[in-house]
Each structure stands twice: as C-alpha cells, then as structure tokens.
N, C-alpha and C positions, 0 to 999 in steps of 0.2 A: 504493498500501501505506502511504500514512500514515495511523493513527488507528485504522485497517482491525478490530482487536476495540478499536481503545481506550473505557476504562470499562465491559470486559467483566466486573465479578471474580464470576458469577455462569461466567463460561467457564471448566473440570476441562480437555479434551477437544480436542484437533481432530490431525480423519488426516489425512491425505496422503500418496500415493506413492510409489516411492524414486524417481522423476524428477520429484520436487517441485525445483523452483530459483528462486532472487530474484534468480540475475545480470544481469536486465534491469532491475529496478529501481530508480529513480533520487529516491525521498523513498519511503523510510518512518518519518520522526522517531516518534512514540507509538505506534508500535505497537504497542504493550503496554501502552502506560499505563493504567497501573490493575491490573491482569489482576491483582488478586492471591490469585484460587484457577485459574491454570494448569500443569501437571503435567503433561510429558515421557512418551514412553515407558517413559524409562529411571529415571525417580524427578524428573528435575531440576523445582526447582518458585521463584516467581514472585521474580522478582531487580530492586529500582526500577532497577539500574546497567545494564539490555541490557532496553529497552524498543523497541529499533528491530529490524530483518532478522537482526541479528548469529546470533539463536538463533530465527530462523525457522527453523528446519530440522527433523528427525526428528530428537532426541534420542539421543544415542551415551556418554551417562553421563559420569561427571565430566571425562574428555579432551574432549568433545567437547560439550558440553552443550545442547540442543534445546529448543522450547517442543509440536513436533509429537512427535504418538508415529506408528508407520507405518502403513500399510494396503494388507495384501496385495490383491492383486487378485482379486472373487471368479471362485470356481467356475460352470462356467455350470450353472443349476438350480438350486444348491444358494441355496435363497428364507428358509431363515433363518440365513446365514452360521455357520456351525459346524464350514463345513473340511469336509466330502463330501454326497452327494446320497442320499439316502436317503424313503422313505415317507413320510417325516412334510413332508418340502417339496411332494412330489407330494399329498400332506393339504392342504398348505393352497395350493398355487395353483388343485386343483379347488376350492374353497369359494371361492377367490376368482373365481374365473371363472362359476362359479355364482350367483354372487351378483349377477355383471351390472357388476363393476372394473373392462372395458375403456373 
C-alpha cells in the first residue's frame, strides 16, 4: 500500500465497501502523500500529517476521520446505480446489448 495514491493531487473520492480493511498492510508510507484534493464521505479533507494507512478507512467524521467514502453493495439490475431497478435500467441494458457490447 506504500505510495498507492502518492501525488494523486486530483483524486477526490475513493469508494470502498464496509468490509474494507488494512489490518494486513505492513508498509503504508506515503500512501496519501500530496493527495491535496481528497475528501472522505463525511467531509474529512487532506492533512499532510496523516498520509499513511491511519486514514485509509471509511470517513467517520470528526470522531473517526478517514479519506474513504462508503459504497453500498449494488442492487442487482440497477444499471444506473440510483438505488432501485426501473424501466430506465432495462432501457439502458437493452440498448447496450443491441449495440453489440457483450
């Protein structure tokens, strides 16, 4: 994980699932070095004093700051990822298939 996002100064959002963990990471030096635009899901912003795995988790706000944003598991069939399956999803999928994108 060392230098994973280093100098990604245009990186704003990193989505992870709620099972994301860094417990087995041994080297996380400079993971977020110079990621000056990153913002966690609850508003935590870049802090040059926190550039290792300590902030590589879902942002819990001021009581548990982190640089990541939680991404819920997708609903099967929800092509546009708006939280529900509807005719728009069916239309998008149908058009995709009819254009030969498989």
